[in-house]
N, C-alpha and C positions, 0 to 999 in steps of 0.2 A: 566283547570288550575290545576296544581299539588299542593297538600297540603304538605307543608314542616313542618316536626316536629321541634319544638323549644326546646331548652335546658332549662328545668324547673329548673335546678340547678342554673341558673342565676337570677331567680326571687327572689326578696327580701322577698316576702310573703312566698315562699317555705322555705327559710332559717329560717324565723321566726317560721314556723310550726315545723321544725326539732328541733329548740331550745326549743320550747314549749314541744315537745315530750320528750326531754332529761330532762327537769325540772319536768315533770309529773312522769316520771319513777323514778327519784331520790326521789321525794316526796312520791310516793306510796311504794317505797322500805322500808321506815321507818315506815310504818303503821303496826299495829298488824296483826297477821296471820289470824284472823277471818274476817278482812276487805278485805284481799287480794282476796278472792273468790267472793266478791260482787262488791263493789264500785271500787276497784283497777282495776280489770279486765275490767270493763266497761270504766273507764277513759282511760286506756291504749289503748283499741281498738278504742275509739273515737278520741284520739289525733293522732294516726297513720293514721286513715282514713282521717284526714285533709290534711296532706302532700301527701297522696296517690291520693286524688281527685284532688289536684292542679297539680300533675304530669300527671295524666290521661287526664286532660283537655288541657295540653300543646301539645298533639299529633295532 
């Protein structure tokens, strides 16, 4: 049986994850510079990871 890749862009959960990423980037953009190297970087990496993991699981 051949495994067919699915289009993850059609998944509502992937769309929600991308929206969350956009919101987090906007939120962290307004934080002070000294926060950007700590919590902001970690939040941004985590939120991008959500959408990436959904996409990777769709293959």
